[in-house]
N, C-alpha and C positions, 0 to 999 in steps of 0.2 A: 280568224278570217279577217281580211283587210276590209274595213268598213267603207272606205272611199272607193276602192277598186276591188269589189268582191270576187271577180274572176281571176285575180292574180294568185290568190291562195297562199301567198308567202306569209310566214309568221315572223320572219327576221325583222328586228326593229329597224335596221338600216333600210330594208326594202319599204317598210311602211313609211319611214321618213321621206325617202325618195319620192314615192307616189303622192304623199301629202304635199310635198313641195311642188310637184308638177301641177297638182290640182290647185294649190294656192296661187301659183304663177298664172294659170289660166284665168282664175277668178279675178286676180289683181289686174290683169290686162283687160278683161271685160269691163271692170269698173272704171278703169282709166279711159278706155274708149268711150264708154257711156258718159262720163263727166265731160269729155271734150266735145262730144256730139251736141251737148246743150248749146255750145257756141258755134256749131256747124263745122267743127274741126275733126280730124282724125289724128292719131298718134304721129304718123309721118308728116302731115301738114304742120302740126304744132311744133314738132322738132325742127323742121326747116325754118319756120317763122322765128322760132326762138334763137337759132344760130344767126339768122340775119339781124335780128334785134340786138343780140349780144355783140355782134361785130360792129354795129353802129355805122356801117357802110355797105355798099353792094359787094357781093362775093361772086367770083367766077363759078360757073356750074361745077367745074372740076374741083375747085376748092370746097364748095358746099358739099359735094359728094364725099370728099375726104373727111370733112368735119362730121358728117353723118354716118361715115363708114358704110357707104353703099356704092353700088356700081354706077357708072356715069349714065348708062341708058335709063336706069331707074330715076335718077335725079332729073333727067330731061322730062320724063313723064310726070313726075311730081311737080316740077315747076310749071308744066303745062296746066295741071289742075289748079295750082295756086293762082296762076295768071288768069285762067278762066273765071275764077272766083273773085278776081280783082284784088287779091291779097299781095301779089308781087307784080313787078314789071320787069321785062328783060331790057337790058341796055348793052350797047356795044362798048367794049373796052377801048378807049381812045389810044392807049399805049400799044395794044395788040388787037387789031380789028377781028382776028380769028376767034378771040375769046368772047363768050357771051356771059354777061353778068346778070345776077338777079338782085333786085332791090325791093325791100318791103315798102308797101304803100301805107298811107295813113290808116286805111281800113284794115290792112294786115297787121299794123301795129296795135290797133284797138282790139282786134280779134285775138292776137297773141296774149295781150294783157288779160282779156276776159278768160281765155283758156287757162292761163297761169292761175287765176283766181279759183277756177273750178278744180284744178289739180291740187291747189293748196287746201281746199275743202276736203278733198279725198284724203290727202295726207293727214289732216287733222282727225278725220274719222278713223283712219287706220291706227293712228297713234293712240287714240282713246281705246280702240278695240284691243290693242296690244298692251295696254297698261297691265302691269303685273307679270308680264312675260319676262323671263330671264333673257334679256337681249344679248348678253355676252355668249351664252350657250347657243342662242340662235345664230349669231355671227360665226361662231366656231363651226356649226353645222353647215352653214352656207359656204364658208371658206374651204371646207373639205371637198366641195364640188368643183373647185377651181384647180384641183390637183389633177393633172392629165395622165399620170402614170397608170398604166394598166387599163386604160379606157380605150376600147377599140373604136376607131373612126372609119 
């Protein structure tokens, strides 16, 4: 019987591995969001701030959407929330007035740095928790999930 998902009922090792990975991914996401919430951030807010900080200059909303691999309507809403929090400001692109740009504020920069420190603490804790794990075998298990052959979509 599957201990993590007892209703699944499968005894195949690959099934147990798959459901263990799903469970672990959910737990990792929960811990990530919890760490960022300490600084008043969410995963998407932190990702957008990080892209803006890394760029070192304002980015067009379309460019930011591409960097974050999300649709443009979502980036507009995300930038709305960041702007309401005082973490970014919108600016007109002087070369193309139709383009709206997002620039990180000083407060946004500070919050991104604080969020990065929280994420680093999480990664350190995970590293300690995974000491002794055969990371090469784990990487092989994860890489098999990237194979799309035979997977219905």
